mmCIF file of the N, C-alpha and C atoms, coordinates in Angstrom:
data_MODEL
# 
_entry.id   MODEL 
# 
loop_
_atom_site.group_PDB 
_atom_site.id 
_atom_site.type_symbol 
_atom_site.label_atom_id 
_atom_site.label_alt_id 
_atom_site.label_comp_id 
_atom_site.label_asym_id 
_atom_site.label_entity_id 
_atom_site.label_seq_id 
_atom_site.pdbx_PDB_ins_code 
_atom_site.Cartn_x 
_atom_site.Cartn_y 
_atom_site.Cartn_z 
_atom_site.occupancy 
_atom_site.B_iso_or_equiv 
_atom_site.pdbx_formal_charge 
_atom_site.auth_seq_id 
_atom_site.auth_comp_id 
_atom_site.auth_asym_id 
_atom_site.auth_atom_id 
_atom_site.pdbx_PDB_model_num 
ATOM 1   N N  . MET A 1 1  ? 85.925  82.739  106.384 1.00 0.00 ? 1  MET A N  1 
ATOM 2   C CA . MET A 1 1  ? 87.055  83.442  106.961 1.00 0.00 ? 1  MET A CA 1 
ATOM 3   C C  . MET A 1 1  ? 86.689  84.925  107.100 1.00 0.00 ? 1  MET A C  1 
ATOM 4   N N  . PRO A 1 2  ? 86.989  85.511  108.267 1.00 0.00 ? 2  PRO A N  1 
ATOM 5   C CA . PRO A 1 2  ? 86.666  86.927  108.488 1.00 0.00 ? 2  PRO A CA 1 
ATOM 6   C C  . PRO A 1 2  ? 87.405  87.858  107.528 1.00 0.00 ? 2  PRO A C  1 
ATOM 7   N N  . ASN A 1 3  ? 86.841  89.043  107.356 1.00 0.00 ? 3  ASN A N  1 
ATOM 8   C CA . ASN A 1 3  ? 87.482  90.063  106.519 1.00 0.00 ? 3  ASN A CA 1 
ATOM 9   C C  . ASN A 1 3  ? 88.741  90.593  107.206 1.00 0.00 ? 3  ASN A C  1 
ATOM 10  N N  . PRO A 1 4  ? 89.716  91.055  106.434 1.00 0.00 ? 4  PRO A N  1 
ATOM 11  C CA . PRO A 1 4  ? 90.919  91.651  107.026 1.00 0.00 ? 4  PRO A CA 1 
ATOM 12  C C  . PRO A 1 4  ? 90.572  92.887  107.863 1.00 0.00 ? 4  PRO A C  1 
ATOM 13  N N  . PHE A 1 5  ? 91.321  93.062  108.934 1.00 0.00 ? 5  PHE A N  1 
ATOM 14  C CA . PHE A 1 5  ? 91.144  94.183  109.853 1.00 0.00 ? 5  PHE A CA 1 
ATOM 15  C C  . PHE A 1 5  ? 92.368  95.088  109.763 1.00 0.00 ? 5  PHE A C  1 
ATOM 16  N N  . HIS A 1 6  ? 92.133  96.389  109.635 1.00 0.00 ? 6  HIS A N  1 
ATOM 17  C CA . HIS A 1 6  ? 93.224  97.374  109.542 1.00 0.00 ? 6  HIS A CA 1 
ATOM 18  C C  . HIS A 1 6  ? 93.752  97.626  110.951 1.00 0.00 ? 6  HIS A C  1 
ATOM 19  N N  . LEU A 1 7  ? 94.834  96.937  111.301 1.00 0.00 ? 7  LEU A N  1 
ATOM 20  C CA . LEU A 1 7  ? 95.359  96.952  112.663 1.00 0.00 ? 7  LEU A CA 1 
ATOM 21  C C  . LEU A 1 7  ? 96.187  98.199  112.962 1.00 0.00 ? 7  LEU A C  1 
ATOM 22  N N  . LEU A 1 8  ? 97.091  98.568  112.057 1.00 0.00 ? 8  LEU A N  1 
ATOM 23  C CA . LEU A 1 8  ? 97.948  99.745  112.247 1.00 0.00 ? 8  LEU A CA 1 
ATOM 24  C C  . LEU A 1 8  ? 97.994  100.581 110.973 1.00 0.00 ? 8  LEU A C  1 
ATOM 25  N N  . ARG A 1 9  ? 97.962  101.870 111.141 1.00 0.00 ? 9  ARG A N  1 
ATOM 26  C CA . ARG A 1 9  ? 98.094  102.790 110.007 1.00 0.00 ? 9  ARG A CA 1 
ATOM 27  C C  . ARG A 1 9  ? 99.576  103.172 109.862 1.00 0.00 ? 9  ARG A C  1 
ATOM 28  N N  . PRO A 1 10 ? 99.968  103.664 108.689 1.00 0.00 ? 10 PRO A N  1 
ATOM 29  C CA . PRO A 1 10 ? 101.359 104.094 108.521 1.00 0.00 ? 10 PRO A CA 1 
ATOM 30  C C  . PRO A 1 10 ? 101.712 105.188 109.534 1.00 0.00 ? 10 PRO A C  1 
ATOM 31  N N  . ASN A 1 11 ? 102.891 105.091 110.107 1.00 0.00 ? 11 ASN A N  1 
ATOM 32  C CA . ASN A 1 11 ? 103.313 106.078 111.096 1.00 0.00 ? 11 ASN A CA 1 
ATOM 33  C C  . ASN A 1 11 ? 104.831 106.232 110.998 1.00 0.00 ? 11 ASN A C  1 
ATOM 34  N N  . PRO A 1 12 ? 105.308 107.373 110.524 1.00 0.00 ? 12 PRO A N  1 
ATOM 35  C CA . PRO A 1 12 ? 106.752 107.562 110.379 1.00 0.00 ? 12 PRO A CA 1 
ATOM 36  C C  . PRO A 1 12 ? 107.497 107.558 111.712 1.00 0.00 ? 12 PRO A C  1 
ATOM 37  N N  . ARG A 1 13 ? 106.789 107.711 112.816 1.00 0.00 ? 13 ARG A N  1 
ATOM 38  C CA . ARG A 1 13 ? 107.439 107.686 114.136 1.00 0.00 ? 13 ARG A CA 1 
ATOM 39  C C  . ARG A 1 13 ? 107.531 106.269 114.707 1.00 0.00 ? 13 ARG A C  1 
ATOM 40  N N  . ARG A 1 14 ? 106.907 105.302 114.039 1.00 0.00 ? 14 ARG A N  1 
ATOM 41  C CA . ARG A 1 14 ? 106.959 103.916 114.527 1.00 0.00 ? 14 ARG A CA 1 
ATOM 42  C C  . ARG A 1 14 ? 108.292 103.288 114.112 1.00 0.00 ? 14 ARG A C  1 
ATOM 43  N N  . ALA A 1 15 ? 109.124 102.976 115.075 1.00 0.00 ? 15 ALA A N  1 
ATOM 44  C CA . ALA A 1 15 ? 110.404 102.338 114.782 1.00 0.00 ? 15 ALA A CA 1 
ATOM 45  C C  . ALA A 1 15 ? 110.191 100.867 114.436 1.00 0.00 ? 15 ALA A C  1 
ATOM 46  N N  . SER A 1 16 ? 109.322 100.215 115.184 1.00 0.00 ? 16 SER A N  1 
ATOM 47  C CA . SER A 1 16 ? 109.027 98.805  114.932 1.00 0.00 ? 16 SER A CA 1 
ATOM 48  C C  . SER A 1 16 ? 107.780 98.418  115.717 1.00 0.00 ? 16 SER A C  1 
ATOM 49  N N  . CYS A 1 17 ? 107.259 97.253  115.399 1.00 0.00 ? 17 CYS A N  1 
ATOM 50  C CA . CYS A 1 17 ? 106.181 96.689  116.194 1.00 0.00 ? 17 CYS A CA 1 
ATOM 51  C C  . CYS A 1 17 ? 106.321 95.175  116.163 1.00 0.00 ? 17 CYS A C  1 
ATOM 52  N N  . LEU A 1 18 ? 105.723 94.543  117.133 1.00 0.00 ? 18 LEU A N  1 
ATOM 53  C CA . LEU A 1 18 ? 105.782 93.102  117.261 1.00 0.00 ? 18 LEU A CA 1 
ATOM 54  C C  . LEU A 1 18 ? 104.346 92.608  117.415 1.00 0.00 ? 18 LEU A C  1 
ATOM 55  N N  . LEU A 1 19 ? 103.930 91.703  116.530 1.00 0.00 ? 19 LEU A N  1 
ATOM 56  C CA . LEU A 1 19 ? 102.592 91.115  116.599 1.00 0.00 ? 19 LEU A CA 1 
ATOM 57  C C  . LEU A 1 19 ? 102.702 89.694  117.128 1.00 0.00 ? 19 LEU A C  1 
ATOM 58  N N  . ILE A 1 20 ? 101.800 89.319  118.012 1.00 0.00 ? 20 ILE A N  1 
ATOM 59  C CA . ILE A 1 20 ? 101.722 87.952  118.506 1.00 0.00 ? 20 ILE A CA 1 
ATOM 60  C C  . ILE A 1 20 ? 100.239 87.598  118.568 1.00 0.00 ? 20 ILE A C  1 
ATOM 61  N N  . ALA A 1 21 ? 99.862  86.485  117.932 1.00 0.00 ? 21 ALA A N  1 
ATOM 62  C CA . ALA A 1 21 ? 98.459  86.080  117.892 1.00 0.00 ? 21 ALA A CA 1 
ATOM 63  C C  . ALA A 1 21 ? 98.267  84.713  118.552 1.00 0.00 ? 21 ALA A C  1 
ATOM 64  N N  . GLU A 1 22 ? 97.115  84.533  119.187 1.00 0.00 ? 22 GLU A N  1 
ATOM 65  C CA . GLU A 1 22 ? 96.803  83.257  119.827 1.00 0.00 ? 22 GLU A CA 1 
ATOM 66  C C  . GLU A 1 22 ? 96.556  82.149  118.804 1.00 0.00 ? 22 GLU A C  1 
ATOM 67  N N  . ASP A 1 23 ? 96.082  82.520  117.630 1.00 0.00 ? 23 ASP A N  1 
ATOM 68  C CA . ASP A 1 23 ? 95.804  81.571  116.557 1.00 0.00 ? 23 ASP A CA 1 
ATOM 69  C C  . ASP A 1 23 ? 96.564  82.015  115.310 1.00 0.00 ? 23 ASP A C  1 
ATOM 70  N N  . ALA A 1 24 ? 96.667  81.132  114.342 1.00 0.00 ? 24 ALA A N  1 
ATOM 71  C CA . ALA A 1 24 ? 97.302  81.509  113.074 1.00 0.00 ? 24 ALA A CA 1 
ATOM 72  C C  . ALA A 1 24 ? 96.527  82.676  112.459 1.00 0.00 ? 24 ALA A C  1 
ATOM 73  N N  . ILE A 1 25 ? 97.249  83.610  111.876 1.00 0.00 ? 25 ILE A N  1 
ATOM 74  C CA . ILE A 1 25 ? 96.619  84.771  111.246 1.00 0.00 ? 25 ILE A CA 1 
ATOM 75  C C  . ILE A 1 25 ? 97.205  84.966  109.855 1.00 0.00 ? 25 ILE A C  1 
ATOM 76  N N  . TYR A 1 26 ? 96.525  85.792  109.083 1.00 0.00 ? 26 TYR A N  1 
ATOM 77  C CA . TYR A 1 26 ? 97.031  86.237  107.786 1.00 0.00 ? 26 TYR A CA 1 
ATOM 78  C C  . TYR A 1 26 ? 97.423  87.695  107.951 1.00 0.00 ? 26 TYR A C  1 
ATOM 79  N N  . VAL A 1 27 ? 98.551  88.092  107.352 1.00 0.00 ? 27 VAL A N  1 
ATOM 80  C CA . VAL A 1 27 ? 99.083  89.446  107.515 1.00 0.00 ? 27 VAL A CA 1 
ATOM 81  C C  . VAL A 1 27 ? 99.346  90.064  106.147 1.00 0.00 ? 27 VAL A C  1 
ATOM 82  N N  . ALA A 1 28 ? 99.027  91.348  106.008 1.00 0.00 ? 28 ALA A N  1 
ATOM 83  C CA . ALA A 1 28 ? 99.343  92.112  104.795 1.00 0.00 ? 28 ALA A CA 1 
ATOM 84  C C  . ALA A 1 28 ? 99.915  93.450  105.219 1.00 0.00 ? 28 ALA A C  1 
ATOM 85  N N  . LEU A 1 29 ? 100.849 93.947  104.426 1.00 0.00 ? 29 LEU A N  1 
ATOM 86  C CA . LEU A 1 29 ? 101.486 95.229  104.729 1.00 0.00 ? 29 LEU A CA 1 
ATOM 87  C C  . LEU A 1 29 ? 101.102 96.311  103.731 1.00 0.00 ? 29 LEU A C  1 
ATOM 88  N N  . SER A 1 30 ? 99.990  96.106  103.028 1.00 0.00 ? 30 SER A N  1 
ATOM 89  C CA . SER A 1 30 ? 99.465  97.128  102.124 1.00 0.00 ? 30 SER A CA 1 
ATOM 90  C C  . SER A 1 30 ? 97.970  96.898  101.942 1.00 0.00 ? 30 SER A C  1 
ATOM 91  N N  . THR A 1 31 ? 97.277  97.940  101.544 1.00 0.00 ? 31 THR A N  1 
ATOM 92  C CA . THR A 1 31 ? 95.842  97.830  101.292 1.00 0.00 ? 31 THR A CA 1 
ATOM 93  C C  . THR A 1 31 ? 95.582  96.892  100.123 1.00 0.00 ? 31 THR A C  1 
ATOM 94  N N  . ALA A 1 32 ? 96.439  96.936  99.115  1.00 0.00 ? 32 ALA A N  1 
ATOM 95  C CA . ALA A 1 32 ? 96.268  96.066  97.945  1.00 0.00 ? 32 ALA A CA 1 
ATOM 96  C C  . ALA A 1 32 ? 96.387  94.595  98.332  1.00 0.00 ? 32 ALA A C  1 
ATOM 97  N N  . ALA A 1 33 ? 97.361  94.260  99.164  1.00 0.00 ? 33 ALA A N  1 
ATOM 98  C CA . ALA A 1 33 ? 97.543  92.868  99.581  1.00 0.00 ? 33 ALA A CA 1 
ATOM 99  C C  . ALA A 1 33 ? 96.414  92.413  100.493 1.00 0.00 ? 33 ALA A C  1 
ATOM 100 N N  . ALA A 1 34 ? 95.804  93.338  101.219 1.00 0.00 ? 34 ALA A N  1 
ATOM 101 C CA . ALA A 1 34 ? 94.713  92.991  102.126 1.00 0.00 ? 34 ALA A CA 1 
ATOM 102 C C  . ALA A 1 34 ? 93.372  92.859  101.414 1.00 0.00 ? 34 ALA A C  1 
ATOM 103 N N  . ALA A 1 35 ? 93.337  93.153  100.130 1.00 0.00 ? 35 ALA A N  1 
ATOM 104 C CA . ALA A 1 35 ? 92.081  93.087  99.377  1.00 0.00 ? 35 ALA A CA 1 
ATOM 105 C C  . ALA A 1 35 ? 91.516  91.671  99.329  1.00 0.00 ? 35 ALA A C  1 
ATOM 106 N N  . ASP A 1 36 ? 92.390  90.675  99.411  1.00 0.00 ? 36 ASP A N  1 
ATOM 107 C CA . ASP A 1 36 ? 91.951  89.283  99.375  1.00 0.00 ? 36 ASP A CA 1 
ATOM 108 C C  . ASP A 1 36 ? 92.884  88.457  100.262 1.00 0.00 ? 36 ASP A C  1 
ATOM 109 N N  . VAL A 1 37 ? 92.326  87.582  101.071 1.00 0.00 ? 37 VAL A N  1 
ATOM 110 C CA . VAL A 1 37 ? 93.133  86.778  101.985 1.00 0.00 ? 37 VAL A CA 1 
ATOM 111 C C  . VAL A 1 37 ? 94.138  85.911  101.227 1.00 0.00 ? 37 VAL A C  1 
ATOM 112 N N  . SER A 1 38 ? 93.833  85.566  99.982  1.00 0.00 ? 38 SER A N  1 
ATOM 113 C CA . SER A 1 38 ? 94.754  84.730  99.204  1.00 0.00 ? 38 SER A CA 1 
ATOM 114 C C  . SER A 1 38 ? 96.076  85.445  98.893  1.00 0.00 ? 38 SER A C  1 
ATOM 115 N N  . THR A 1 39 ? 96.112  86.769  99.036  1.00 0.00 ? 39 THR A N  1 
ATOM 116 C CA . THR A 1 39 ? 97.347  87.520  98.777  1.00 0.00 ? 39 THR A CA 1 
ATOM 117 C C  . THR A 1 39 ? 98.045  87.938  100.072 1.00 0.00 ? 39 THR A C  1 
ATOM 118 N N  . MET A 1 40 ? 97.537  87.457  101.210 1.00 0.00 ? 40 MET A N  1 
ATOM 119 C CA . MET A 1 40 ? 98.135  87.767  102.508 1.00 0.00 ? 40 MET A CA 1 
ATOM 120 C C  . MET A 1 40 ? 99.052  86.625  102.941 1.00 0.00 ? 40 MET A C  1 
ATOM 121 N N  . ALA A 1 41 ? 100.032 86.928  103.780 1.00 0.00 ? 41 ALA A N  1 
ATOM 122 C CA . ALA A 1 41 ? 100.961 85.916  104.289 1.00 0.00 ? 41 ALA A CA 1 
ATOM 123 C C  . ALA A 1 41 ? 100.373 85.248  105.525 1.00 0.00 ? 41 ALA A C  1 
ATOM 124 N N  . LYS A 1 42 ? 100.467 83.929  105.581 1.00 0.00 ? 42 LYS A N  1 
ATOM 125 C CA . LYS A 1 42 ? 99.982  83.200  106.754 1.00 0.00 ? 42 LYS A CA 1 
ATOM 126 C C  . LYS A 1 42 ? 101.087 83.167  107.800 1.00 0.00 ? 42 LYS A C  1 
ATOM 127 N N  . TRP A 1 43 ? 100.732 83.491  109.060 1.00 0.00 ? 43 TRP A N  1 
ATOM 128 C CA . TRP A 1 43 ? 101.698 83.499  110.150 1.00 0.00 ? 43 TRP A CA 1 
ATOM 129 C C  . TRP A 1 43 ? 101.209 82.573  111.257 1.00 0.00 ? 43 TRP A C  1 
ATOM 130 N N  . PRO A 1 44 ? 102.076 81.693  111.785 1.00 0.00 ? 44 PRO A N  1 
ATOM 131 C CA . PRO A 1 44 ? 101.642 80.710  112.780 1.00 0.00 ? 44 PRO A CA 1 
ATOM 132 C C  . PRO A 1 44 ? 101.316 81.311  114.144 1.00 0.00 ? 44 PRO A C  1 
ATOM 133 N N  . ALA A 1 45 ? 100.510 80.592  114.902 1.00 0.00 ? 45 ALA A N  1 
ATOM 134 C CA . ALA A 1 45 ? 100.099 81.012  116.243 1.00 0.00 ? 45 ALA A CA 1 
ATOM 135 C C  . ALA A 1 45 ? 101.284 81.058  117.189 1.00 0.00 ? 45 ALA A C  1 
ATOM 136 N N  . GLY A 1 46 ? 101.310 82.063  118.045 1.00 0.00 ? 46 GLY A N  1 
ATOM 137 C CA . GLY A 1 46 ? 102.298 82.152  119.101 1.00 0.00 ? 46 GLY A CA 1 
ATOM 138 C C  . GLY A 1 46 ? 103.710 82.507  118.668 1.00 0.00 ? 46 GLY A C  1 
ATOM 139 N N  . VAL A 1 47 ? 103.919 82.779  117.388 1.00 0.00 ? 47 VAL A N  1 
ATOM 140 C CA . VAL A 1 47 ? 105.245 83.147  116.893 1.00 0.00 ? 47 VAL A CA 1 
ATOM 141 C C  . VAL A 1 47 ? 105.283 84.662  116.695 1.00 0.00 ? 47 VAL A C  1 
ATOM 142 N N  . PRO A 1 48 ? 106.150 85.380  117.400 1.00 0.00 ? 48 PRO A N  1 
ATOM 143 C CA . PRO A 1 48 ? 106.213 86.838  117.254 1.00 0.00 ? 48 PRO A CA 1 
ATOM 144 C C  . PRO A 1 48 ? 106.587 87.237  115.821 1.00 0.00 ? 48 PRO A C  1 
ATOM 145 N N  . LEU A 1 49 ? 105.905 88.248  115.309 1.00 0.00 ? 49 LEU A N  1 
ATOM 146 C CA . LEU A 1 49 ? 106.188 88.774  113.972 1.00 0.00 ? 49 LEU A CA 1 
ATOM 147 C C  . LEU A 1 49 ? 106.715 90.200  114.122 1.00 0.00 ? 49 LEU A C  1 
ATOM 148 N N  . PRO A 1 50 ? 108.022 90.414  113.943 1.00 0.00 ? 50 PRO A N  1 
ATOM 149 C CA . PRO A 1 50 ? 108.551 91.778  114.011 1.00 0.00 ? 50 PRO A CA 1 
ATOM 150 C C  . PRO A 1 50 ? 108.320 92.504  112.684 1.00 0.00 ? 50 PRO A C  1 
ATOM 151 N N  . ILE A 1 51 ? 107.861 93.741  112.774 1.00 0.00 ? 51 ILE A N  1 
ATOM 152 C CA . ILE A 1 51 ? 107.635 94.574  111.588 1.00 0.00 ? 51 ILE A CA 1 
ATOM 153 C C  . ILE A 1 51 ? 108.389 95.878  111.799 1.00 0.00 ? 51 ILE A C  1 
ATOM 154 N N  . THR A 1 52 ? 109.337 96.157  110.905 1.00 0.00 ? 52 THR A N  1 
ATOM 155 C CA . THR A 1 52 ? 110.140 97.371  111.048 1.00 0.00 ? 52 THR A CA 1 
ATOM 156 C C  . THR A 1 52 ? 109.780 98.428  110.003 1.00 0.00 ? 52 THR A C  1 
ATOM 157 N N  . ALA A 1 53 ? 108.830 98.133  109.142 1.00 0.00 ? 53 ALA A N  1 
ATOM 158 C CA . ALA A 1 53 ? 108.388 99.106  108.140 1.00 0.00 ? 53 ALA A CA 1 
ATOM 159 C C  . ALA A 1 53 ? 107.294 99.982  108.740 1.00 0.00 ? 53 ALA A C  1 
ATOM 160 N N  . THR A 1 54 ? 107.235 101.222 108.310 1.00 0.00 ? 54 THR A N  1 
ATOM 161 C CA . THR A 1 54 ? 106.221 102.156 108.811 1.00 0.00 ? 54 THR A CA 1 
ATOM 162 C C  . THR A 1 54 ? 105.039 102.194 107.848 1.00 0.00 ? 54 THR A C  1 
ATOM 163 N N  . VAL A 1 55 ? 104.430 101.046 107.610 1.00 0.00 ? 55 VAL A N  1 
ATOM 164 C CA . VAL A 1 55 ? 103.363 100.887 106.623 1.00 0.00 ? 55 VAL A CA 1 
ATOM 165 C C  . VAL A 1 55 ? 102.072 100.436 107.298 1.00 0.00 ? 55 VAL A C  1 
ATOM 166 N N  . ASP A 1 56 ? 101.011 100.327 106.488 1.00 0.00 ? 56 ASP A N  1 
ATOM 167 C CA . ASP A 1 56 ? 99.763  99.740  106.961 1.00 0.00 ? 56 ASP A CA 1 
ATOM 168 C C  . ASP A 1 56 ? 100.017 98.304  107.385 1.00 0.00 ? 56 ASP A C  1 
ATOM 169 N N  . VAL A 1 57 ? 99.316  97.865  108.421 1.00 0.00 ? 57 VAL A N  1 
ATOM 170 C CA . VAL A 1 57 ? 99.364  96.461  108.823 1.00 0.00 ? 57 VAL A CA 1 
ATOM 171 C C  . VAL A 1 57 ? 97.917  95.970  108.917 1.00 0.00 ? 57 VAL A C  1 
ATOM 172 N N  . TRP A 1 58 ? 97.606  94.956  108.116 1.00 0.00 ? 58 TRP A N  1 
ATOM 173 C CA . TRP A 1 58 ? 96.286  94.337  108.091 1.00 0.00 ? 58 TRP A CA 1 
ATOM 174 C C  . TRP A 1 58 ? 96.411  92.912  108.593 1.00 0.00 ? 58 TRP A C  1 
ATOM 175 N N  . VAL A 1 59 ? 95.417  92.431  109.335 1.00 0.00 ? 59 VAL A N  1 
ATOM 176 C CA . VAL A 1 59 ? 95.410  91.042  109.779 1.00 0.00 ? 59 VAL A CA 1 
ATOM 177 C C  . VAL A 1 59 ? 94.030  90.443  109.541 1.00 0.00 ? 59 VAL A C  1 
ATOM 178 N N  . ALA A 1 60 ? 94.002  89.133  109.358 1.00 0.00 ? 60 ALA A N  1 
ATOM 179 C CA . ALA A 1 60 ? 92.741  88.396  109.257 1.00 0.00 ? 60 ALA A CA 1 
ATOM 180 C C  . ALA A 1 60 ? 92.921  87.094  110.029 1.00 0.00 ? 60 ALA A C  1 
ATOM 181 N N  . ALA A 1 61 ? 91.899  86.696  110.744 1.00 0.00 ? 61 ALA A N  1 
ATOM 182 C CA . ALA A 1 61 ? 91.948  85.459  111.520 1.00 0.00 ? 61 ALA A CA 1 
ATOM 183 C C  . ALA A 1 61 ? 91.537  84.284  110.644 1.00 0.00 ? 61 ALA A C  1 
ATOM 184 N N  . GLN A 1 62 ? 92.098  83.113  110.946 1.00 0.00 ? 62 GLN A N  1 
ATOM 185 C CA . GLN A 1 62 ? 91.675  81.901  110.250 1.00 0.00 ? 62 GLN A CA 1 
ATOM 186 C C  . GLN A 1 62 ? 90.304  81.476  110.743 1.00 0.00 ? 62 GLN A C  1 
ATOM 187 N N  . THR A 1 63 ? 90.033  81.747  112.013 1.00 0.00 ? 63 THR A N  1 
ATOM 188 C CA . THR A 1 63 ? 88.751  81.406  112.617 1.00 0.00 ? 63 THR A CA 1 
ATOM 189 C C  . THR A 1 63 ? 87.923  82.683  112.737 1.00 0.00 ? 63 THR A C  1 
ATOM 190 N N  . ALA A 1 64 ? 86.791  82.583  113.397 1.00 0.00 ? 64 ALA A N  1 
ATOM 191 C CA . ALA A 1 64 ? 85.906  83.747  113.522 1.00 0.00 ? 64 ALA A CA 1 
ATOM 192 C C  . ALA A 1 64 ? 86.567  84.899  114.274 1.00 0.00 ? 64 ALA A C  1 
ATOM 193 N N  . THR A 1 65 ? 87.275  84.582  115.360 1.00 0.00 ? 65 THR A N  1 
ATOM 194 C CA . THR A 1 65 ? 87.949  85.627  116.136 1.00 0.00 ? 65 THR A CA 1 
ATOM 195 C C  . THR A 1 65 ? 89.268  85.090  116.677 1.00 0.00 ? 65 THR A C  1 
ATOM 196 N N  . THR A 1 66 ? 90.144  85.987  117.013 1.00 0.00 ? 66 THR A N  1 
ATOM 197 C CA . THR A 1 66 ? 91.397  85.642  117.685 1.00 0.00 ? 66 THR A CA 1 
ATOM 198 C C  . THR A 1 66 ? 91.889  86.880  118.422 1.00 0.00 ? 66 THR A C  1 
ATOM 199 N N  . VAL A 1 67 ? 92.876  86.697  119.253 1.00 0.00 ? 67 VAL A N  1 
ATOM 200 C CA . VAL A 1 67 ? 93.482  87.802  119.985 1.00 0.00 ? 67 VAL A CA 1 
ATOM 201 C C  . VAL A 1 67 ? 94.847  88.074  119.367 1.00 0.00 ? 67 VAL A C  1 
ATOM 202 N N  . VAL A 1 68 ? 95.083  89.345  119.007 1.00 0.00 ? 68 VAL A N  1 
ATOM 203 C CA . VAL A 1 68 ? 96.375  89.764  118.461 1.00 0.00 ? 68 VAL A CA 1 
ATOM 204 C C  . VAL A 1 68 ? 96.924  90.848  119.378 1.00 0.00 ? 68 VAL A C  1 
ATOM 205 N N  . SER A 1 69 ? 98.107  90.612  119.916 1.00 0.00 ? 69 SER A N  1 
ATOM 206 C CA . SER A 1 69 ? 98.767  91.592  120.774 1.00 0.00 ? 69 SER A CA 1 
ATOM 207 C C  . SER A 1 69 ? 99.777  92.377  119.942 1.00 0.00 ? 69 SER A C  1 
ATOM 208 N N  . ILE A 1 70 ? 99.887  93.666  120.257 1.00 0.00 ? 70 ILE A N  1 
ATOM 209 C CA . ILE A 1 70 ? 100.814 94.558  119.547 1.00 0.00 ? 70 ILE A CA 1 
ATOM 210 C C  . ILE A 1 70 ? 101.718 95.227  120.566 1.00 0.00 ? 70 ILE A C  1 
ATOM 211 N N  . VAL A 1 71 ? 103.008 95.179  120.311 1.00 0.00 ? 71 VAL A N  1 
ATOM 212 C CA . VAL A 1 71 ? 103.974 95.954  121.086 1.00 0.00 ? 71 VAL A CA 1 
ATOM 213 C C  . VAL A 1 71 ? 104.651 96.878  120.084 1.00 0.00 ? 71 VAL A C  1 
ATOM 214 N N  . ALA A 1 72 ? 104.413 98.174  120.230 1.00 0.00 ? 72 ALA A N  1 
ATOM 215 C CA . ALA A 1 72 ? 104.962 99.146  119.283 1.00 0.00 ? 72 ALA A CA 1 
ATOM 216 C C  . ALA A 1 72 ? 106.034 99.992  119.950 1.00 0.00 ? 72 ALA A C  1 
ATOM 217 N N  . GLU A 1 73 ? 107.109 100.229 119.225 1.00 0.00 ? 73 GLU A N  1 
ATOM 218 C CA . GLU A 1 73 ? 108.184 101.096 119.694 1.00 0.00 ? 73 GLU A CA 1 
ATOM 219 C C  . GLU A 1 73 ? 108.222 102.301 118.768 1.00 0.00 ? 73 GLU A C  1 
ATOM 220 N N  . HIS A 1 74 ? 108.197 103.489 119.357 1.00 0.00 ? 74 HIS A N  1 
ATOM 221 C CA . HIS A 1 74 ? 108.211 104.728 118.576 1.00 0.00 ? 74 HIS A CA 1 
ATOM 222 C C  . HIS A 1 74 ? 109.501 105.486 118.793 1.00 0.00 ? 74 HIS A C  1 
ATOM 223 N N  . TRP A 1 75 ? 109.887 106.243 117.777 1.00 0.00 ? 75 TRP A N  1 
ATOM 224 C CA . TRP A 1 75 ? 111.028 107.135 117.910 1.00 0.00 ? 75 TRP A CA 1 
ATOM 225 C C  . TRP A 1 75 ? 110.639 108.217 118.899 1.00 0.00 ? 75 TRP A C  1 
ATOM 226 N N  . ALA A 1 76 ? 111.595 108.899 119.473 1.00 0.00 ? 76 ALA A N  1 
ATOM 227 C CA . ALA A 1 76 ? 111.325 109.968 120.432 1.00 0.00 ? 76 ALA A CA 1 
ATOM 228 C C  . ALA A 1 76 ? 110.464 111.048 119.779 1.00 0.00 ? 76 ALA A C  1 
ATOM 229 N N  . ALA A 1 77 ? 109.567 111.603 120.541 1.00 0.00 ? 77 ALA A N  1 
ATOM 230 C CA . ALA A 1 77 ? 108.712 112.672 120.048 1.00 0.00 ? 77 ALA A CA 1 
ATOM 231 C C  . ALA A 1 77 ? 109.536 113.944 119.876 1.00 0.00 ? 77 ALA A C  1 
ATOM 232 N N  . GLY A 1 78 ? 109.202 114.705 118.868 1.00 0.00 ? 78 GLY A N  1 
ATOM 233 C CA . GLY A 1 78 ? 109.895 115.963 118.616 1.00 0.00 ? 78 GLY A CA 1 
ATOM 234 C C  . GLY A 1 78 ? 109.277 117.096 119.399 1.00 0.00 ? 78 GLY A C  1 
ATOM 235 N N  . GLU A 1 79 ? 109.837 118.271 119.253 1.00 0.00 ? 79 GLU A N  1 
ATOM 236 C CA . GLU A 1 79 ? 109.342 119.443 119.938 1.00 0.00 ? 79 GLU A CA 1 
ATOM 237 C C  . GLU A 1 79 ? 107.912 119.731 119.492 1.00 0.00 ? 79 GLU A C  1 
ATOM 238 N N  . GLY A 1 80 ? 107.019 119.918 120.448 1.00 0.00 ? 80 GLY A N  1 
ATOM 239 C CA . GLY A 1 80 ? 105.626 120.202 120.139 1.00 0.00 ? 80 GLY A CA 1 
ATOM 240 C C  . GLY A 1 80 ? 104.765 118.964 119.966 1.00 0.00 ? 80 GLY A C  1 
ATOM 241 N N  . ASP A 1 81 ? 105.362 117.778 119.960 1.00 0.00 ? 81 ASP A N  1 
ATOM 242 C CA . ASP A 1 81 ? 104.570 116.545 119.860 1.00 0.00 ? 81 ASP A CA 1 
ATOM 243 C C  . ASP A 1 81 ? 104.020 116.197 121.235 1.00 0.00 ? 81 ASP A C  1 
ATOM 244 N N  . GLU A 1 82 ? 102.877 115.537 121.212 1.00 0.00 ? 82 GLU A N  1 
ATOM 245 C CA . GLU A 1 82 ? 102.271 115.127 122.484 1.00 0.00 ? 82 GLU A CA 1 
ATOM 246 C C  . GLU A 1 82 ? 102.337 113.644 122.615 1.00 0.00 ? 82 GLU A C  1 
# 
């Protein structure tokens, strides 16, 4: 099984994100949980996973590779933000 991949970093401006994978994946919302696949949550293929926390998001594929799509929604940028 492949090593976990750090998909998203913590971002206080991220209101939510939606993950959708072609194959079943393992998901962790902290570096500690991503340390071993046995402590990650298994998520089925093709089922959208909404994440509303502004935390790290780690994923690992059950197979060698898979495609994971991310749709992220951010809060409005403040003055001086680009």
